[in-house]
C-alpha positions in Angstrom: -16.3 104.0 110.3 -16.1 101.9 113.0 -12.5 102.2 115.0 -10.7 99.8 117.6 -8.9 102.7 118.8 -11.0 104.1 121.8 -8.7 107.3 121.9 -9.6 107.9 118.4 -13.3 107.1 119.0 -13.6 109.6 122.0 -11.6 112.5 120.6 -13.3 115.6 119.1 -12.2 119.0 117.8 -12.6 121.5 120.3 -12.7 124.7 118.6 -15.2 126.2 116.1 -17.7 124.3 117.3 -21.3 125.6 118.2 -22.8 124.5 121.5 -25.6 121.9 121.2 -28.9 123.4 121.9 -30.6 121.5 125.0 -32.9 118.7 123.5 -35.6 117.4 125.8 -35.4 113.8 126.9 -37.4 111.2 124.8 -39.5 108.8 126.8 -38.0 105.4 127.7 -40.1 103.5 125.0 -39.0 105.9 122.2 -35.3 105.6 123.3 -35.3 102.1 123.4 -37.0 101.6 119.9 -34.6 104.7 118.6 -37.6 106.7 117.1 -38.3 110.3 117.3 -40.3 111.6 120.4 -42.4 114.2 120.5 -41.8 114.5 124.3 -45.5 115.3 125.0 -46.8 114.4 128.5 -47.9 112.5 130.3 -48.2 110.3 127.2 -46.0 111.0 123.8 -47.8 110.6 120.5 -45.8 107.4 119.7 -47.2 105.6 122.8 -50.5 106.9 122.5 -50.8 105.6 119.0 -49.6 102.2 120.2 -51.3 102.0 123.4 -47.9 101.6 125.5 -47.1 102.7 128.8 -45.2 106.0 128.6 -42.5 106.8 131.0 -40.2 109.2 131.1 -36.9 109.3 133.3 -37.0 113.0 133.7 -39.2 114.6 136.3 -40.5 117.4 134.0 -40.0 118.6 130.3 -37.3 121.1 131.3 -35.3 118.2 132.8 -32.3 117.0 130.4 -31.5 113.1 130.8 -28.0 114.2 132.1 -29.7 116.1 134.8 -32.0 112.9 135.6 -28.9 110.6 135.6 -27.1 113.3 138.1 -30.3 113.2 140.1 -30.7 109.4 140.3 -26.5 109.4 141.1 -27.1 111.6 144.2 -30.1 109.7 145.4 -28.1 106.4 145.1 -25.1 108.0 146.9 -27.5 108.8 149.9 -29.0 105.5 149.8 -26.0 103.7 150.0 -24.6 105.8 152.7 -27.9 105.3 154.7 -27.0 101.5 154.1 -23.6 101.5 155.3 -24.7 103.3 158.4 -27.4 100.7 159.1 -24.9 98.0 158.7 -22.4 99.6 161.1 -25.1 99.8 163.5 -25.8 96.4 163.3 -22.2 95.4 163.8 -22.3 97.7 166.8 -24.9 95.6 168.7 -25.2 92.3 169.9 -26.1 89.7 167.2 -29.2 88.7 168.9 -30.3 92.5 169.2 -29.5 92.8 165.2 -31.6 89.8 164.4 -34.3 90.9 166.6 -34.4 94.3 164.8 -34.4 92.7 161.5 -37.3 90.6 162.0 -39.3 93.2 163.7 -39.1 95.5 160.6 -39.7 92.5 158.4 -42.7 91.4 160.2 -44.4 94.6 161.0 -43.1 96.8 158.6 -42.6 99.7 161.1 -39.8 101.8 161.6 -36.1 100.9 162.6 -34.9 103.9 164.0 -35.6 107.7 163.3 -31.7 108.2 161.9 -32.9 105.4 159.1 -35.2 105.3 156.4 -37.7 102.6 156.6 -37.0 101.0 153.2 -33.2 100.8 154.1 -33.7 97.4 155.7 -36.0 96.2 152.8 -33.2 96.7 150.5 -30.8 95.1 152.6 -32.5 92.0 153.4 -34.6 91.4 150.0 -38.0 92.8 148.6 -40.6 90.3 148.2 -42.6 89.3 145.1 -46.4 88.6 144.9 -47.8 86.8 141.9 -51.1 84.9 142.5 -51.5 85.4 146.2 -48.2 83.6 146.6 -45.2 85.5 148.5 -42.1 85.1 146.3 -39.2 86.8 147.5 -36.4 88.1 145.1 -33.8 87.8 147.7 -33.4 84.5 149.9 -34.7 85.0 153.4 -32.6 81.9 154.5 -30.8 83.1 157.4 -27.4 84.2 156.9 -24.6 84.9 159.7 -25.1 88.5 160.4 -21.7 89.0 160.8 -20.8 87.3 157.4 -23.3 89.3 155.5 -22.5 92.4 156.9 -18.8 91.9 156.2 -19.1 90.7 152.6 -21.3 93.8 151.9 -18.9 96.4 153.4 -15.6 94.7 152.5 -16.0 92.6 149.6 -19.0 94.7 147.4 -17.4 93.5 144.3 -18.8 90.0 144.5 -21.6 90.6 147.3 -23.4 93.9 146.4 -26.2 95.0 148.2 -29.4 93.4 146.7 -31.7 96.1 145.8 -35.6 96.2 145.3 -36.3 95.6 141.3 -39.8 97.5 141.2 -43.1 96.9 141.2 -43.2 92.9 142.1 -46.2 92.0 139.9 -44.2 93.6 136.7 -41.1 91.8 137.8 -43.0 88.4 137.8 -44.9 88.9 134.7 -41.6 89.6 132.9 -40.1 86.8 134.0 -42.7 84.0 133.9 -45.5 85.3 131.5 -45.5 85.1 127.5 -45.5 89.0 127.6 -42.4 88.6 129.4 -41.0 86.2 126.9 -41.9 88.8 124.1 -40.5 91.6 125.9 -37.0 89.9 126.1 -37.5 88.8 122.3 -37.7 92.7 121.6 -34.5 93.3 123.9 -32.7 90.8 122.2 -33.7 92.0 118.5 -32.4 95.6 119.2 -29.2 94.4 120.7 -28.5 91.8 117.8 -29.7 94.6 115.3 -26.7 96.8 116.5 -24.2 93.8 116.6 -25.2 91.8 113.1 -25.9 93.2 109.8 -29.2 92.7 108.1 -28.2 90.0 105.6 -30.9 90.8 103.1 -30.1 94.5 102.9 -26.6 94.9 101.5 -26.7 98.7 102.1 -26.9 98.1 105.9 -23.4 99.1 107.7 -21.5 96.0 109.0 -20.8 96.6 112.7 -18.5 93.8 113.1 -16.4 93.6 116.4 -13.4 93.5 113.9 -13.5 95.6 110.9 -11.3 93.1 109.1 -14.0 90.5 108.9 -15.4 92.4 106.0 -12.9 90.9 103.8 -13.7 87.4 104.8 -13.6 84.9 101.8 -14.8 81.8 103.3 -14.9 79.6 100.6 -11.1 79.4 101.4 -11.5 77.4 104.5 -14.8 75.4 104.0 -16.9 73.7 101.3 -20.0 74.0 103.5 -22.2 76.4 101.9 -22.3 79.8 103.6 -22.2 83.5 102.6 -19.3 85.3 103.6 -21.9 88.0 105.4 -23.3 85.2 107.3 -20.2 83.4 108.6 -18.5 87.0 109.5 -21.7 87.8 111.4 -21.7 84.4 113.4 -17.7 84.9 114.1 -18.1 88.3 115.3 -21.3 87.4 117.2 -18.9 84.7 119.0 -16.4 86.8 119.8 -18.3 89.4 121.4 -20.5 86.7 123.3 -18.2 83.7 124.3 -14.6 84.7 123.9 -14.1 86.7 127.1 -14.9 83.6 128.8 -13.1 80.7 126.9 -10.5 82.6 124.9 -8.8 79.7 123.4 -7.1 81.8 120.7 -5.7 85.1 120.3 -8.4 86.7 118.5 -6.3 89.4 116.4 -3.9 86.9 115.0 -6.7 84.3 114.4 -8.6 87.1 112.3 -5.7 88.4 110.6 -4.9 85.0 109.1 -8.6 84.0 108.6 -9.0 87.3 106.1 -5.3 87.2 104.8 -6.0 83.5 103.8 -2.7 82.3 105.8 -2.3 79.2 107.9 -0.2 80.0 110.7 -2.8 80.9 113.1 -5.7 79.6 111.1 -6.7 76.6 109.7 -9.8 74.6 108.0 -10.0 72.5 111.1 -10.1 75.4 113.6 -12.5 77.3 111.1 -15.0 74.7 110.5 -15.0 74.1 114.5 -15.6 77.3 115.2 -18.3 78.1 113.1 -19.7 74.6 114.3 -20.1 76.2 117.8 -20.8 79.7 116.8 -23.8 78.8 114.7 -25.8 77.5 117.7 -26.0 80.9 119.3 -26.5 82.7 115.8 -29.5 80.3 115.2 -31.3 83.1 117.6 -30.7 85.6 114.6 -30.8 83.1 111.6 -33.2 80.2 112.3 -31.4 78.2 109.3 -27.9 78.4 111.3 -29.0 75.2 113.0 -28.6 73.0 110.0 -25.1 75.0 109.4 -24.2 73.9 113.1 -24.4 70.5 112.0 -22.9 70.6 108.9 -19.9 72.5 110.1 -19.3 69.9 112.9 -19.5 67.0 110.4 -17.1 68.5 108.3 -14.9 69.6 111.4 -15.2 65.8 112.4 -14.0 64.6 109.1 -11.0 67.0 108.8 -9.9 65.7 112.2 -10.2 62.2 111.6 -7.8 62.8 108.2 -5.1 64.8 110.1 -1.8 63.0 110.9 -0.4 62.7 114.2 1.5 65.7 114.8 0.5 67.6 117.5 -0.1 71.5 117.3 -1.5 74.3 119.5 -4.0 75.2 116.6 -5.5 71.6 116.7 -5.4 71.5 120.4 -7.5 74.7 120.0 -9.8 73.4 117.3 -10.3 70.2 119.5 -11.5 72.0 122.2 -13.9 74.0 120.1 -15.2 71.0 118.8 -16.1 69.6 122.4 -17.8 72.9 123.0 -19.9 72.4 119.8 -20.8 68.8 121.1 -21.4 69.1 124.4 -23.6 72.2 123.9 -25.3 70.9 120.6 -26.4 67.4 121.4 -23.3 65.3 120.4 -22.1 64.9 124.0 -20.7 61.5 123.3 -18.6 62.5 120.2 -17.6 65.6 122.5 -16.1 63.3 125.2 -14.2 61.9 122.8 -12.8 64.9 121.2 -12.4 66.1 125.0 -9.8 63.2 125.7 -7.8 63.7 122.3 -7.7 67.5 123.5 -6.2 66.2 126.9 -3.8 63.6 125.5 -2.5 66.5 123.0 -2.0 68.9 125.7 -0.2 66.5 127.8 2.2 65.8 124.9 2.6 69.5 124.2 3.9 70.0 127.8 1.3 72.5 128.8 1.3 71.1 132.3 5.0 70.8 133.2 5.5 74.2 134.6 5.6 75.0 138.4 5.4 78.4 140.4 9.2 78.4 140.0 8.8 78.5 136.2 6.2 81.0 136.0 7.5 84.0 134.2 8.1 86.9 136.9 7.8 89.6 134.2 6.4 89.9 131.1 8.1 91.8 128.2 6.8 94.8 126.9 6.7 93.0 123.5 5.3 89.3 123.1 6.2 87.6 119.9 3.2 86.5 118.0 3.9 82.8 118.6 4.3 83.3 122.5 0.8 85.1 122.3 -0.6 82.6 120.3 0.6 79.6 122.8 -0.1 81.6 126.0 -3.7 82.0 124.8 -4.0 78.2 123.8 -2.3 77.0 127.0 -4.9 79.4 129.4 -7.5 79.1 127.2 -7.4 75.1 127.6 -6.9 75.5 131.3 -9.9 77.7 131.6 -12.3 75.7 129.3 -11.0 72.7 131.4 -11.9 74.4 134.9 -15.2 75.5 133.5 -16.1 71.9 132.4 -15.1 70.7 135.7 -17.8 72.4 137.6 -20.4 70.7 135.4 -18.8 67.3 134.9 -17.3 67.0 138.5 -14.2 66.3 137.0 -10.7 67.5 138.1 -9.1 69.9 135.9 -5.8 69.7 134.6 -2.8 71.6 136.1 -2.3 75.3 135.4 0.1 76.1 132.7 1.9 78.3 134.5 5.1 78.6 132.1 2.9 80.7 130.0 2.0 84.4 130.7 -1.6 85.0 131.4 -3.4 86.9 128.6 -4.6 90.2 129.6 -1.5 90.8 132.0 0.9 93.6 131.6 2.2 93.8 128.3 -0.3 91.3 126.9 -3.3 93.4 125.7 -6.6 92.0 124.9 -9.4 93.5 122.5 -11.9 95.8 123.6 -15.0 93.3 123.6 -13.2 90.7 126.3 -12.4 93.4 128.9 -10.3 91.9 131.7 -12.6 89.1 132.5 -10.5 86.3 131.0 -7.5 87.4 132.8 -9.6 87.6 135.9 -11.2 84.2 135.6 -7.5 82.3 135.0 -6.7 83.7 138.3 -9.8 82.5 139.9 -9.4 78.8 138.6 -5.5 79.2 139.8 -7.0 79.1 143.3 -9.0 76.2 142.8 -6.3 74.2 141.2 -4.2 74.7 144.1 -7.3 73.7 146.2 -7.9 70.6 144.6 -4.5 69.2 145.3 -5.4 68.6 148.5 -8.3 66.3 147.4 -7.8 62.7 148.1 -9.7 61.9 144.8 -7.7 62.2 141.9 -10.3 61.9 139.4 -13.2 64.1 140.5 -13.9 67.3 142.4 -13.9 65.4 145.7 -14.2 67.6 149.2 -11.1 69.1 150.7 -10.5 69.2 154.0 -12.0 72.0 156.2 -8.8 73.5 157.1 -7.9 73.7 152.9 -11.9 75.0 152.7 -11.2 77.7 155.2 -8.1 79.0 153.6 -9.5 78.5 150.3 -12.4 80.6 150.7 -10.1 83.3 152.2 -8.1 83.5 149.2 -11.3 83.8 146.9 -12.2 86.5 148.9 -8.7 88.2 148.2 -9.4 87.3 144.5 -12.7 89.3 144.9 -10.9 92.5 146.4 -8.4 92.5 143.6 -10.9 92.5 141.1 -10.6 95.7 138.8 -13.5 98.0 138.7 -14.6 96.8 135.3 -15.2 93.5 136.4 -16.9 94.0 140.0 -20.3 92.8 139.7 -23.2 95.2 139.6 -26.8 95.0 138.1 -25.4 96.6 135.0 -22.2 94.6 134.4 -21.7 93.3 131.0 -22.7 89.7 130.7 -19.6 87.7 130.6 -18.6 89.7 134.0 -22.0 88.3 135.2 -21.1 85.0 134.0 -17.4 84.9 135.8 -19.3 85.7 139.1 -21.7 82.8 138.5 -18.7 80.6 138.3 -17.0 82.3 141.3 -20.2 81.4 143.9 -20.3 77.9 141.9 -16.6 77.8 143.4 -17.5 78.8 146.8 -20.7 76.2 147.0 -18.7 73.4 145.9 -15.8 74.3 148.3 -18.1 74.3 151.3 -21.0 72.2 150.7 -19.4 69.0 151.9 -19.1 70.9 155.5 -22.6 72.4 155.8 -25.2 71.2 158.3 -22.3 69.9 160.6 -22.5 72.6 163.1 -18.8 73.6 162.1 -16.9 77.0 162.1 -14.7 78.7 159.5 -12.4 81.6 160.1 -11.0 82.7 156.6 -9.5 85.6 157.9 -9.2 87.3 161.2 -11.9 89.5 160.9 -14.7 86.7 159.7 -15.8 84.0 162.3 -18.4 82.0 160.3 -20.0 78.7 159.4 -20.1 76.8 155.8 -23.7 77.1 155.9 -23.7 80.8 156.0 -20.9 81.1 153.3 -23.2 78.6 151.0 -26.4 80.6 151.6 -24.7 83.9 150.9 -23.4 82.6 147.5 -26.8 81.2 146.9 -28.4 84.5 147.5 -26.1 86.3 145.1 -26.8 83.6 142.4 -30.7 84.0 142.7 -30.4 87.6 142.3 -28.0 86.9 139.1 -30.4 84.4 137.8 -33.2 87.1 137.8 -31.0 89.9 136.4 -30.0 87.7 133.6 -33.5 87.0 132.2 -34.8 90.5 132.8 -32.1 92.4 131.3 -29.7 90.3 129.1 -30.5 88.9 125.8 -27.5 86.8 126.4 -29.8 84.5 128.3 -31.1 83.0 125.0 -27.9 82.3 123.7 -25.0 82.4 125.9 -24.5 79.1 127.2 -21.9 79.5 129.8 -24.2 81.0 132.4 -26.5 77.8 132.6 -24.8 76.8 136.1 -26.8 79.5 137.9 -29.7 77.4 137.2 -28.2 74.3 137.9 -26.9 75.4 141.4 -29.9 77.5 142.5 -32.7 74.8 141.3 -30.4 72.1 143.4 -30.2 74.4 146.3 -34.1 75.2 146.3 -35.2 71.7 146.0 -33.1 70.0 148.5 -32.8 72.8 151.2 -33.4 71.8 154.7 -35.3 73.2 156.3 -37.5 74.2 153.0 -36.7 76.9 150.9 -40.0 79.3 151.3 -38.7 80.6 148.0 -38.6 77.4 146.2 -41.4 77.5 144.0 -40.8 80.6 142.3 -37.0 79.9 141.9 -37.7 76.7 140.5 -40.0 78.1 138.0 -37.2 81.0 137.1 -34.7 78.0 136.4 -36.8 76.2 134.2 -37.6 79.6 132.2 -33.7 79.9 132.1 -33.4 76.7 130.5 -36.4 77.0 128.1 -34.8 80.2 126.9 -31.4 78.4 126.3 -33.3 75.4 124.6 -33.9 76.9 121.4 -30.2 77.2 120.5 -28.8 74.5 122.9 -30.3 70.9 123.0 -28.3 70.4 126.5 -30.7 72.8 128.0 -34.0 70.9 127.1 -32.4 67.8 128.6 -31.4 69.9 131.9 -34.9 71.0 131.9 -36.3 67.7 132.0 -33.7 66.6 134.4 -34.8 69.0 136.8 -38.5 68.3 136.8 -37.4 64.7 137.8 -35.2 65.9 140.5 -38.2 68.0 141.8 -40.4 65.0 141.6 -37.8 63.0 143.5 -37.9 65.5 146.5 -41.4 65.3 146.7 -42.2 68.9 145.4 -43.8 68.0 142.2 -47.0 65.8 141.3 -46.9 63.5 138.0 -49.5 65.9 136.5 -47.5 69.2 137.0 -44.3 67.7 135.9 -46.2 66.8 132.7 -47.6 70.2 132.4 -44.3 71.5 132.5 -42.7 69.2 130.1 -45.5 70.2 127.7 -44.6 73.8 128.3 -41.0 73.3 127.1 -42.0 72.4 123.7 -45.4 74.4 123.4 -45.3 78.0 121.6 -44.2 79.5 118.5 -41.0 78.4 117.1 -40.3 75.7 119.8 -41.7 72.7 117.5 -38.0 71.9 116.9 -36.8 71.8 120.4 -34.3 68.8 120.8 -32.7 66.7 123.5 -29.1 66.0 123.9 -28.1 62.8 123.9 -25.6 61.2 126.5 -25.2 64.6 128.4 -23.2 63.8 131.4 -23.5 67.3 133.0 -24.8 66.8 136.4 -27.9 68.5 137.8 -28.7 66.5 141.2 -25.1 68.0 142.9 -25.6 66.5 146.2 -25.3 63.1 144.7 -22.7 63.8 141.9 -19.7 62.3 144.5 -21.7 59.6 145.6 -20.8 56.1 144.2 -23.6 54.4 142.5 -26.0 57.3 143.2 -24.8 60.0 140.8 -27.0 61.1 138.6 -26.5 63.2 135.3 -28.6 65.0 133.2 -29.5 62.3 130.6 -30.2 59.8 133.4 -32.4 62.0 135.0 -34.2 63.1 132.0 -34.8 59.6 131.0 -36.4 59.0 134.2 -38.8 61.7 134.2 -41.7 59.5 132.6 -41.0 56.4 134.5 -41.1 58.5 137.7 -44.2 60.0 136.7 -46.0 56.7 135.8 -45.0 55.3 139.5 -46.5 58.4 141.0 -49.7 57.8 139.2 -49.8 54.5 139.8 -49.3 54.9 143.7 -52.2 57.5 143.6 -49.1 60.0 145.1 -50.1 63.7 145.1 -47.7 66.1 146.7 -49.1 67.6 149.8 -52.5 66.5 148.6 -53.4 68.1 145.5 -50.7 70.5 144.4 -52.7 72.3 141.3 -54.0 75.2 143.8 -50.3 76.0 144.8 -49.2 76.4 141.2 -52.3 78.4 140.0 -51.3 81.1 137.9 -47.7 80.0 137.7 -46.1 78.8 134.4 -43.2 79.3 131.9 -45.3 78.8 128.8 -44.3 81.6 126.8 
C-alpha cells in the first residue's frame, strides 16, 4: 500500500533478515522494460530475440550495479576536479591568452596542457553534433565573456552547471529529430505513465495515485459530465504530479480531503470542473477520449461561473485562474482573457495586493489554520501564475501578496510531489516584482534602467545560491525544477535584452565585471541545453505546457542573432519539435509552431517551400490528424518586437501570416541563399 510518510516507507526491520544474495545486473533495455534478463554477454537473450542493442552499465558480469554507480561517481568527481583546475588556470592568465588557448584546442583538437585531460575543454565549451554533414553544436559557441562564464560555473553552479557531452552525436540527433526518436519518447512516456496512472480497463491493477485518498472519489457528486471515478481521479493525480509544483493555486491536501469527503469549504463544483477542464488536456496523452472531456468540462465550468452570484471568495478566484489556464492552453484564448480579467478584479477586491514589506509576516507559527493555508496558497498561487503569464504575454504582473506566508516556508509544509519548487518560484518572482516597479511602463514588461538591470541580476544570482539542493539544476532534475530554471533564464533575458548590442558594462557584484550581451548568451546557452534534455529524457515534454517558453526564447535568439548563430538551423528544428510534441495535447503549441515558421521566413532564414514542408510535418504522422490551432492566441513569439508599438506580433498574428508570406515569397521567386534545399537535406521533424 502506498504511504505518504517517507520515514515509514524507508524503515525496515534490521534483525532476523538474511543478507541478500548478489544479483547480476540486467542490461539497460531489460531494466527499462522491467523484464527478466538472463545477463548473457555481450547480448542477452531478450535483446537478441528482439534485435535490440544490448548495453550493460556494468563492466563485467561480476560487477554489481551499485559498484558501477560507485565507479561512475568517482570518475565524475575526477572529471569535475579537472574542470575546476582548468577553470582556475583560465582565470589566472590574461583573457586574451585564455581565449587563444580555447581557440587552439577547439580548432586543432590538440592537448591544452599535460596536467589537463584533452576532453576537459570539450566538455567545458560544448560538444558538436554532426547530422547529414552539418556541424550542429549542442552548446552555444557564441562568445560568452570568459570571466563571466568561469564565475557562473564556479560560483553559481546551481543554475549554470557544466555542459557535459551527451554521447554519440549521431544518436542524439536521431533521438531528437527522427521518427525513431519520436517513438523512443513514446516508450519512455508510456513507461512513466504506467507507474503513475492505473489501467482503467484492468480493475485488478493497483491504484498508484499521488494521494491514496483519491481512491474514494465519487465524481458524480461534483459534476454531471459523464466520467468514471477512475478516470477523474487519475487525471487529478496526474495534474498534481505534473503541474501543481509550479502553479499551486490551492492547498492540495485540503482540496482532496473535501473532494473525497464531499464537503464544500475547500472544494466546489466550479473548481472541480475547472480543474478537470485543464487536467484533461495533458491526460489526453494517456486517454485519447480526454480531449472531448476537456471541452465538456470547460463548457460546464463556464456555465457554473455565469450562474454564480457576485460574492468574492478565494475558491472562486482559484477556479477562475484554472479556467484561464484551460482556455489559454486549450485553444480558447479569448474566453481565457475574459476569465483572467474577472480573476484580476476579484483578487483586487479580496485585498491580495494591499500588503507591503512592513506587513509581511516576520515569522510563521508552527501551526497554520486550514483557512490560513488555503488563503495563502490562493494568494501566492495567483501571484506566481500571473508572473508566469507575464513572461508570455509581456504584461505587468500584480504586486506580491506580502501579507501572506509563502507556501513551503517554515511551518508550511507541502506534499512530497511538489518538492521546494513552488516556494523558490515565489521568491524568484519577488525579485521581478521589485524590478518592475522601476519600469516606466505600467501595463507591459517594459525595460528597466541599466542600474536596475545590474542590481536585479545580482539579486537573481543570490537567489541561485540560496536554492536548496533539490532545486539545483542538473541533467537529472525533476521536470518541475527544470521548468523553474527555464523561467529563471527567461527573466534574466528580459532584464538584460534591452541593453544588448550597445557596448555597455554590468557589475552585478564586486567580483563580476561583464556585459549585457555576455549575460544574455550565458542564459541562452543554458536554455539550449534544457531544450535538448527535456526532449531526450522527459516524457513531460509531451504533456507539460509550462516548459514551452524554452522553445519560444531559444527560437527567437537563434533566428535573430547578429552575427548569425552558426547553430541556428539545428536549434530551430529542435524548437519546432518541441511545439510538435506539445501540439497533441495543447492547440497553442500548433499555433506557436506556425508562428515560428513565419518568423523564420521574415528573418530570411527559410524559403516558402521549406516552410510549407515543415507545416505539413505538423499534421502528418499517426494520430496527428486531430491537431488543432488555438484561436486568438496572444502569446508573443517575436520577442524583439513585443514591446514596440505598431510592431508587436503575437502568435496568432504571425501564424495567420504564414500563407500570405509564403505566397509573397513565391511570387517574388525568393529563395533564401539561392536554393536552401541542400542545406536542410536530411533534417526533419517528421515523426
